[in-house]
C-alpha positions in Angstrom: 21.5 -20.6 10.7 22.3 -17.3 12.6 19.5 -15.5 10.6 17.1 -18.3 11.3 17.8 -18.1 15.0 17.3 -14.3 15.0 14.0 -14.6 13.1 12.8 -17.4 15.4 13.6 -15.2 18.4 11.6 -12.3 16.9 8.7 -14.6 16.1 8.7 -16.0 19.7 9.0 -12.5 21.2 6.1 -11.2 19.1 4.0 -14.2 20.0 4.5 -13.6 23.7 3.0 -10.1 23.1 0.0 -11.4 21.1 1.5 -10.3 17.8 2.9 -11.8 14.6 5.6 -10.6 12.2 4.5 -9.2 8.8 6.4 -7.4 6.0 4.8 -3.9 5.8 5.4 -1.5 2.9 4.9 2.2 3.3 4.6 4.8 0.5 4.6 8.4 1.7 3.6 10.6 -1.3 4.1 13.9 0.7 7.7 13.0 1.7 8.3 11.0 -1.6 9.6 8.0 0.4 9.1 4.2 0.0 10.0 1.6 2.6 9.5 -2.0 3.6 9.9 -3.2 7.2 9.4 -6.4 9.2 7.0 -5.3 11.9 5.0 -6.8 14.8 1.3 -6.5 14.3 -1.4 -7.6 16.8 -2.8 -11.0 16.0 -6.2 -9.6 15.3 -4.9 -6.9 12.9 -6.0 -7.1 9.2 -2.4 -7.8 8.2 -2.2 -10.7 10.6 -5.5 -12.4 9.6 -5.1 -11.8 5.9 -5.0 -15.3 4.2 -1.9 -16.5 2.4 -1.5 -15.4 -1.2 -3.6 -12.3 -0.5 -2.6 -8.7 -0.5 -3.9 -6.0 1.8 -3.5 -2.3 1.1 -4.5 0.5 3.5 -4.8 4.1 2.5 -4.4 6.8 5.2 -5.6 10.0 3.7 -7.0 13.3 5.0 -10.5 11.7 5.0 -9.4 8.2 6.0 -7.0 8.9 8.9 -8.9 7.3 11.8 -10.4 4.5 9.7 -8.1 3.8 6.6 -9.5 2.7 3.3 -8.6 -1.0 3.0 -8.4 -2.9 -0.2 -7.8 -6.7 -0.1 -7.5 -9.3 -2.8 -5.5 -12.1 -4.4 -1.8 -11.4 -5.0 -1.3 -13.7 -8.0 -3.2 -14.5 -11.2 -5.6 -12.5 -13.4 -7.8 -11.5 -10.4 -5.0 -9.6 -8.6 -7.4 -6.8 -7.6 -5.4 -5.3 -4.7 -2.0 -5.1 -6.4 -3.5 -4.0 -9.8 -5.5 -1.2 -8.1 -2.5 0.0 -6.2 -0.5 0.1 -9.4 -3.3 2.2 -11.1 -3.5 4.6 -8.1 0.3 5.1 -8.1 0.2 5.8 -11.9 -2.6 8.3 -11.3 -0.6 10.0 -8.5 2.4 10.3 -10.9 0.2 12.7 -12.9 -0.6 14.9 -9.9 2.4 17.2 -10.1 0.1 20.3 -9.7 -3.5 21.0 -8.8 -4.3 21.5 -12.5 -2.6 18.3 -13.7 -5.6 16.0 -13.0 -9.1 17.2 -13.5 -12.2 15.4 -12.1 -15.2 15.8 -14.4 -18.7 14.4 -13.8 -20.8 13.1 -16.7 -24.1 11.6 -15.8 -23.7 9.4 -12.8 -20.1 8.4 -13.2 -16.9 10.3 -12.5 -13.9 10.2 -14.8 -10.3 11.4 -14.3 -8.4 13.2 -17.1 -4.7 13.7 -16.9 -3.2 16.7 -18.6 0.4 15.9 -17.8 2.7 13.0 -17.5 5.1 14.6 -15.0 5.3 12.4 -12.0 5.2 13.2 -8.3 7.2 10.1 -7.3 10.5 9.5 -9.0 10.5 6.3 -11.0 12.2 3.6 -8.9 15.2 2.0 -10.4 15.9 4.8 -12.9 19.1 6.8 -12.6 
């Protein structure tokens, strides 16, 4: 009951400021860190208005710092576009241990990525 009271207090305080609580994960490739926090987000933020059973991933990159690239989709079932895309991007990033490890080649009108190494930038979580 103590935890319930603490969460209710946080929900009420966030609401009084026009916010809601959301679990937000952060993956920082440069610092090789991963974290999940329960944060207040404004009630008009994409994380606040995202429907239940839906995932939302935002990428802050050199080109997308002011306006992050946002991918949103269902979080369960065969159509799990957001979480599947995130998994593919993380797998691709594992191959980027050096500038030569992933080469972008252009054939016709489509681009393809070719990985020349399996050395990962991020350590595999859970492995010791």
